[in-house]
N, C-alpha and C positions, 0 to 999 in steps of 0.2 A: 686663531681661537675660535671656538665652534660658538654657534649662535647660543645666546644666553637663555635657560629653560625656566630659571626662576622668574615668576612674575609676582611681583610685589605690587598692589593696587592702593593707591592712595591719591589724596588732594590737599594733605595739609602742608604747609611749610616745613612744619618739624620733620615730617618725613622725608622731603625732599632734602633737607640737611644731611639728614643722618644718611640717606643711601650717597649722597655726594661724599659723605666723608669715608664710606665704606669702598668707593670706587677707587678713592685717591690713594687708601691704604692697602687695597686687595694687591696689587702687583708686587710688593713687599713680601719678606718672610715673618712680619712681626707678629707675634701672638694677639689674639682680639678676645677681650672680654665681654661678652653680651648680658647685658642684667634688663630683667621687666618681669611682671607677673605672669603668673602663667595663664596660658592661652593666647599671647599676643604673636606667637611664632616665631620664636629665637631661632628656631633650626633653618627657618625659611631665609634669614638674614645673613647666616654662617655661610649656606648654600649660596646667597648671591655674592658675596666675598670671594669664596672658591671661584665661582664661574666668571670672576672679573680677575682672577689673578693667572699667572704664567703656567699655574700648575692646573689649569681649566682640563686638560686632556687625559690626567690621571684621576684616580679615585676619589671621591669624598664620602669618606667612612664615618659614622655615627655609632657613639656607644652612650649609654645611659649610666651613669654612675650609680646610680642608686639601686642598681643591681648587683655590684661589684663589691664581695668583701676584700681583703687583702690578698688573700689566697688567689680568688678569681681575678684580679687585676693584673698578677702576673701571668696568669693562665691565658686569659681572654686577650690581654693587650700584646703580651711579650710571647706568648706560646710556650711550648713545653717539648723536650727531647723525648726519643721513646725510652719507655721505662723511667720515666722522672717519678712517679708515684704508681702506684695500683692501679691498673685498669689504662695505661698510659699505652698502649700496644704500639701505637706508633708515634711519629713527630708529627708537631702539629705547628704551623706559623700563627702568630697572633695577629690582631688586628693590626699593631704598630707595622708590620710586612704587608699586611693587604692595602695599606693606605701608602706604600710606597711611592715619593713622587708627589703625592697629591696631598690632601687635609683629613687632619684628624678632629672632627667635633666633639666634645667631651660636654654632655648635658648634663646638669643637676650637680655640678661639681662640689657644690657645699657637701655633698651626702658621702663622699670619699672618706673612709676611717683615716685616723691620723697617720698610722705604718703606711698606706697607700698613699697619702699627700706626699711624705718623704719620698718615696721611691718615683713618684711622678715629676717632682722637683727635680730630682737627679736626669731624670730621663729629658725632661726641657732642657736643662742647662748644658748636656754633654751629645744629647742625641743617641744617646749607646744602651743598649739593653743587654740582659742575658736571658736566654729562655730555661724555664725550670728544668733542672737537670744536667745544664751545660756550663762550661767554667770559662768559654771565650765570649766575648764581647762582640755584639754584633751594632750596626750602625742603621739609624732608620732617617730617609730623608724625608721629614712630615711638617706639614705646618700645623701647631696648635691652635684650635679654636674652642673656648670653653663658655657656658652659659649656666646661669643661676637665674632662680625667682625669688631668692632672698636676700637680704642685706649683708654681703660677703664682709663689708667695714665693720658691720656689728658683728658678725661672727669672730672676726679677728680680734676685735675688742675683749669679747668674752672667752677666746684661749680656744675657740671650736674649729676654728681652721686656722692654716700657719699664716704668718704675716708676710714670708719670705714667698711663699707660692702665690699669696694673692697678687704680689706686687710682678712676680714673673709672670703671671697672665694676664696682668692688666697694664699690657703694653698698649694696646688701643682699647680705652674704655666706651664702648656702644650702650646707651640707655634706650631702650624700646618702650616710649610709655604707653601707659593703658588706653586703651580704644575711648574710653569717656573723656578722657583729656585731650582728644584729637577728633572732636566730635565731625570735624569736616570730612573724614575718610569713612564715615558711616554709609553714606549712600553709594559712592561709587564701589564700595565693598559688598553693598546690598547687591547692586546692578550687576555685577560680576558673578557673585555667587548663585546669582537665577540663571544667568545664560549658563554657566558650568554645568548645575544639575540638570538643567532641561536636557541638556545636551547627553549629559552621561545616564540620566535614566531613561532618554528617550519619550519625553513626554512633553507637552504644551509647558513654556516657561509662566510661571506665577505673575499674577499682578497685584500690587497694595494699592488700597483705597489711601487718598491723602491722610484721613486720621490715622490710619497704620501707620503710615510714614511717619508721620510726627511723633508718634509714640516711639519708634525705633530710634528716632534721633535725640529724643529725649530721655531715653533709658540709661541707665549706668551702665550696664555691660558688664557684672563683676566677673564674667567669663570670657570676655575680650572677643578678638577675631573668633575664636573658636566657637562661641555660644552664639555669636552671628550666624555663623556659617553653617551651623547644626539647625539653627530656626529655620534658615531656608532650604535646609535638605528636608527637615520635617514637614514643611508647608508644600514643599513640592512633591512628597511624597501622597500627602491629601489630595491633590488635585480637586480643590472644592468646587470647579466649575465656574468660580466668580471671583470678583477681588476679594482679597483677603482683607477682613474689618480687623479693628483693635481688638476685638474680643476673641479673635480667632490665635492672636500672637501666644506662643509659647513661654512667656517670660517668668521668670523666677521671682521678682520682687516687683508686680506691679504696684504694690501700695506699700512702700519702704516705710520702716519706723520713721518718726519726727526726727530731727537732730537733735541733740540735748538741750537743753535750755541754757542761756547764757548764766553763768554763775554770777551772781551779785557780788559786788564789791561788798566787803564786810566793812564794819566799823570800825576805827582804829583800837578800841578796847578789845578787840578779838587778837590782836599781836602782843598784849604786853606781858602775856604768862610766859615763863620759861625763860631761855637765855637771850641774850639780842642776836644770837646767830639763829635759834629756831624761829623766834619773832619773824625774822628777816625772810626765813625760808617759807615760812606759810604765806607771806604775803606777796611774794614773787610768785609763788605755787597759783594763788589765786590770780593775781594780775595775767599770769600766762594762758591761764584757761579762759578767762574773758576773751583776752585780745586774739587766740587763735579762732575762738567761735566767731567774734565778728569778722576777722580776716576772710574765713571761709563763707561765711554768709555774703559777703562783698564780692567776693569772686565766683559764687554759684558753685563751689564744690571744686573749682578747678586749682591743684595744690601749687602749679608753679605759678599762675597770677597771683594767689595769697601770698606764696613766699614771697615773690617780686615786689609785691606792694609793700610787704612787712620789713623789705631789705635783708632779709637771710636769703641763703641760697636752698633751694627744693630739699635737699636731703636733711639739711639742719631743721627747717621747717617740717618735715614729715615725723622727724623724732619727736619733734613738741608734740605733734598729732597723737605719735603712739603713747607718749609718756601719760598724756590725759584721756585717752580712748575715743577718742574723735573719728568718724566715719565719713569720707569726704563724700562717698555717695550719696548722702542723705542730703547734702546742700544743692543738687546739680539740679538745674532745671526741669520741670515736670515731676520730680519727685515730692510735689507738696512742702518745699522747704521754705522757711522765710526768707522773703528779700529784702534788700534796702529799699528805701523809696526812690522813686523815678520809674522812668518810661521803661517799657520792656516790650519786645518784639511780639505781635500779635500770634495766636495760633490758629488754624484750622476751625478750633472749636469758637474763636472769637468773632470770626469773620461770618 
């Protein structure tokens, strides 16, 4: 196996466990479904799995499904024969052929049209396909890795994504958490990007003041690792000639909106109108909204911690947040969110 080229920088235990899982499943040919918000680097984790597999000497080919109509899927992925359509003056092999013996990474799998989903399902099940304009079947020895930045389970429930395809892709589920939920990784990533772009741009490495570093760790990073990387690139290009101050940081949400006010528990008289079922539903909604707000405050916006404290799994708790319009980033440290009473760590400005 050649040396691993993909470097994933981390310090958090969550990332350590995730990479350990990928290293274990990589030598198999099991399909992997990587989920996580935009900007966390899902393609990086797919490449990591490929480079730790027996296929590492063969191609790692990526395709963004958002660019594919149902016709383009067949042409781009499977290829076409000469004369298959107007303008097809020569036969062309598709991406499946280009990835032969290696791994095929399908990014934004959720954007595939329904017709394309059916064709992809058959390809995954049989590893067989036809080029446009041909009648004979071809075989492809490829390992499928897919990724999505949306809740695919919800799309399945809403009828927007095929249930059978979802479970066919989700042999190994891998969830990459947003950067704000693994803040231990911010500083090692920051130092990694500082060194990388100083070398790439051939300029001196930038320095951050303690206050600027504190702001970076406290920031919610809605754009995740990609936003942090671009922040370092921008500041490296500026070459300020001094330590970067907090006021120099190109952050999108330096003063986030405050979190929603806790919904007051309404008097019982509020629920006596209508049927028993309607009154009960109003009571439950009111309580759930109040409980989720309190749980997020107690966990400083960390969804996993709030879910754990409430005795629910993370996905179920996130669905409650979505239902009532809660934004976890508004509760995170440094965002001016209300905090429960008790001691807190001091910041550079406190000392």
